[in-house]
C-alpha positions in Angstrom: 19.6 14.2 24.2 17.6 11.2 23.2 19.8 8.6 21.5 18.4 6.8 18.3 18.2 3.2 17.3 18.0 1.6 14.0 15.5 -0.9 14.1 17.0 -3.7 11.7 14.9 -4.2 8.2 12.4 -6.8 8.9 13.3 -10.1 7.7 10.7 -12.9 6.5 12.0 -16.0 6.3 10.7 -19.4 4.6 9.6 -20.3 7.8 7.4 -17.2 8.1 6.5 -17.8 4.6 5.4 -21.4 5.6 3.4 -20.4 8.7 1.4 -17.9 6.4 0.5 -20.6 4.2 -0.8 -22.1 7.2 -2.8 -19.7 7.8 -3.7 -19.4 4.2 -5.2 -23.0 4.4 -7.1 -21.9 7.2 -8.9 -19.2 5.8 -12.5 -19.3 5.5 -12.5 -18.0 2.2 -10.3 -18.3 -1.1 -7.6 -15.8 -0.5 -6.8 -16.2 -4.5 -9.9 -15.1 -5.8 -10.4 -11.4 -5.8 -13.7 -9.3 -5.9 -14.4 -10.0 -9.1 -15.0 -13.6 -8.1 -12.4 -15.0 -10.1 -9.3 -16.7 -9.2 -5.8 -14.9 -9.6 -2.4 -16.9 -10.4 0.3 -17.0 -8.2 2.7 -15.3 -10.6 0.2 -12.5 -11.3 0.0 -11.6 -7.5 3.7 -11.7 -7.5 4.1 -9.6 -10.8 1.6 -7.0 -9.0 3.8 -6.9 -5.5 7.2 -6.5 -7.6 5.5 -3.5 -9.8 4.7 -2.0 -6.4 8.0 -2.2 -5.3 9.4 -0.8 -8.4 6.3 2.3 -8.0 7.5 2.8 -4.5 11.3 3.2 -5.5 10.3 5.4 -8.0 7.7 7.6 -6.2 9.3 7.3 -3.2 7.2 5.6 0.1 5.5 7.4 2.7 4.7 5.6 5.9 1.2 7.6 6.1 -0.4 10.4 3.5 -1.6 13.3 5.9 -3.8 15.8 4.4 -3.6 18.8 6.7 -2.4 21.9 6.5 0.2 23.0 8.5 -1.3 24.5 11.8 1.7 26.8 11.9 1.0 29.0 8.9 -0.7 32.3 9.4 -4.6 32.3 8.7 -5.4 33.8 5.6 -8.8 35.4 4.6 -11.2 32.9 3.4 -12.1 33.5 -0.4 -15.5 32.2 0.3 -16.6 34.9 3.0 -15.4 37.9 0.3 -18.5 38.6 -1.1 -17.2 41.0 -4.0 -15.3 38.2 -5.6 -16.8 36.8 -8.7 -17.0 33.1 -8.9 -14.2 33.1 -11.6 -12.3 34.6 -9.0 -13.2 32.5 -6.5 -12.4 29.1 -8.5 -9.2 30.6 -9.4 -8.1 31.2 -5.5 -9.4 27.6 -5.5 -7.1 26.3 -8.0 -4.2 28.7 -6.7 -4.9 27.0 -3.5 -4.6 23.8 -4.8 -1.8 24.2 -6.8 0.5 26.2 -4.0 -0.5 25.4 -0.7 -1.6 21.5 -1.0 1.6 19.3 -0.6 1.4 17.5 -3.5 4.1 14.7 -2.1 4.7 12.2 -4.9 5.8 9.7 -2.3 2.9 6.4 -1.7 1.6 4.2 1.2 1.6 0.8 1.1 -1.8 0.7 0.5 -1.9 3.6 -2.5 0.7 1.9 -4.2 -1.1 -1.5 -4.5 -4.3 0.3 -5.7 -2.3 2.6 -8.3 -0.8 -0.5 -9.6 -4.0 -2.3 -9.8 -6.0 1.0 -11.5 -3.1 1.5 -13.8 -3.7 -2.1 -15.3 -0.3 -3.2 -16.5 1.0 -5.2 -13.8 -2.3 -5.8 -11.9 -5.9 -5.3 -11.8 -8.1 -4.5 -9.0 -8.5 -8.4 -8.4 -4.8 -8.6 -7.9 -4.3 -5.7 -5.5 -7.0 -7.4 -3.4 -5.5 -10.4 -3.3 -1.9 -8.7 -3.0 -3.0 -7.1 0.3 -4.6 -10.6 1.6 -1.3 -12.3 1.3 0.6 -9.3 2.6 -1.9 -9.3 5.7 -1.0 -13.2 5.8 2.4 -12.6 6.0 2.6 -10.2 8.7 -0.2 -12.2 10.8 2.7 -14.8 10.5 5.2 -12.6 11.1 3.8 -11.1 14.0 2.1 -13.8 15.6 -1.0 -12.0 16.0 -4.3 -13.0 13.8 -5.2 -9.3 14.0 -2.4 -7.8 12.0 -2.9 -5.6 9.1 -0.1 -5.1 6.8 -1.1 -1.7 6.2 -1.0 -1.0 10.2 2.6 -2.9 10.4 3.4 -0.8 7.1 2.3 2.4 9.1 4.2 1.8 12.4 6.6 5.0 13.4 10.1 3.0 13.1 9.0 1.4 9.5 11.4 1.8 6.8 10.8 1.7 2.9 13.4 -1.5 3.2 11.0 -2.9 5.4 8.0 -2.8 3.1 10.4 -3.8 0.4 11.4 -6.8 2.3 7.8 -7.4 3.0 6.8 -6.9 -0.8 9.5 -9.2 -2.3 8.5 -11.6 0.7 4.9 -11.5 -0.8 6.0 -12.1 -4.2 8.0 -15.2 -3.3 5.1 -16.5 -1.4 2.9 -15.9 -4.4 4.9 -17.5 -6.5 5.6 -20.7 -4.2 2.1 -21.2 -3.1 0.2 -19.1 -5.3 -2.5 -21.1 -8.0 -0.9 -21.8 -11.1 -1.5 -20.2 -14.8 -3.8 -23.2 -15.9 -6.3 -22.9 -12.3 -6.3 -19.3 -12.7 -7.3 -19.5 -16.6 -10.1 -22.2 -15.7 
């Protein structure tokens, strides 16, 4: 019987935050500027990251989303092949499938949670979602020592836990408040 080992929760120290700041300084373009061309304040990015923690605590975290139907389920006839069905019957069969057969798992991955907070618009927007993702990438690069590391891929590793993701998001919020632009520069 294989033994299970518990991986300790990822720890993001102040040294990791300082190393991430060095990476940010060396970045080609401004990390704090989103797709709109406007700069986001460190506080706005921190609020976005904290709202992501709240969302993941409420809805749950999932390492990855899968959209595949279980291959062990018996194969049912495809309604599209039944020429005797009316369009109305086919639409009903499709809606039944969506409702009954697709797993509507409310849990979210790191990337879908960041995006949802940005799209919902109360605690962030698409710019803060983009900047938050870039900040998390730099933190993971500093944490792992790999210039090509990305937060989403790091979050999808098999041994990752909800606590690891929460630790990353909280470190990102601390980083944004410490090293991000102030309100006055974001409003300019």
